[in-house]
C-alpha positions in Angstrom: 22.8 43.8 -31.1 26.0 45.6 -32.3 29.0 42.8 -32.5 31.5 45.7 -32.2 30.4 46.4 -28.8 30.6 42.8 -27.5 33.3 41.8 -24.9 34.5 38.7 -22.8 36.2 38.6 -19.3 37.1 35.7 -17.1 36.0 36.0 -13.8 37.4 33.7 -11.0 35.8 33.0 -7.8 37.5 32.0 -4.7 35.1 30.5 -2.1 36.7 31.1 1.4 33.9 29.2 3.3 35.0 25.6 3.5 32.8 22.8 5.1 35.5 21.7 7.4 33.3 19.6 9.8 30.7 16.8 8.9 27.5 17.1 11.0 27.7 15.0 14.2 25.6 13.8 17.0 25.7 16.3 20.0 26.2 13.1 22.3 26.7 9.6 22.4 23.1 7.8 22.0 22.9 4.3 23.6 18.9 3.3 22.9 17.3 0.4 24.4 14.1 -1.0 23.2 11.9 -3.0 26.0 10.2 -6.2 25.1 6.8 -4.5 26.0 7.1 -1.7 23.6 4.1 -1.0 21.6 3.9 -0.3 17.7 4.2 3.2 16.9 5.8 4.2 20.3 8.6 6.7 20.2 11.9 5.1 21.2 14.4 7.9 20.9 14.8 11.5 19.3 18.1 12.3 18.0 19.7 15.5 16.7 22.8 16.8 14.8 24.9 19.8 15.0 27.6 21.2 12.4 30.3 23.4 13.5 30.0 25.1 10.2 26.5 26.1 11.2 25.5 29.2 9.3 23.5 32.0 11.1 20.2 30.6 9.7 21.0 27.0 10.8 20.6 23.9 9.1 18.0 21.3 8.9 19.2 17.9 9.0 17.5 14.9 7.5 17.9 11.5 8.7 16.7 8.2 7.2 16.9 4.5 7.6 19.6 2.6 5.8 18.8 1.2 2.3 18.5 -2.3 3.4 16.3 -1.4 6.3 13.8 0.8 4.3 11.5 -2.3 4.0 11.7 -3.4 7.4 8.4 -2.7 9.0 9.9 -2.7 12.8 11.4 0.8 12.5 10.6 4.1 11.2 12.2 7.3 11.2 10.0 10.7 11.3 11.1 14.2 11.2 9.6 16.2 14.0 10.4 19.5 12.3 12.1 20.5 15.5 15.6 20.6 14.8 
């Protein structure tokens, strides 16, 4: 509350950790769907890795492309298992 005891200081922060690597698939996935596959059948599990991964790890989110969201032939479900 005393204006005579107010001061300002500039603070500069340098971030040393840079996200140098985008998440990527750990292997090449080649998926096939058989003609007798049933609705709701699991077709493929996918995972991702990040070389910039922190000690706590990351949780990756996968989704269908915008144009495929209304396509009832495919769904993406998060198995919460990394």
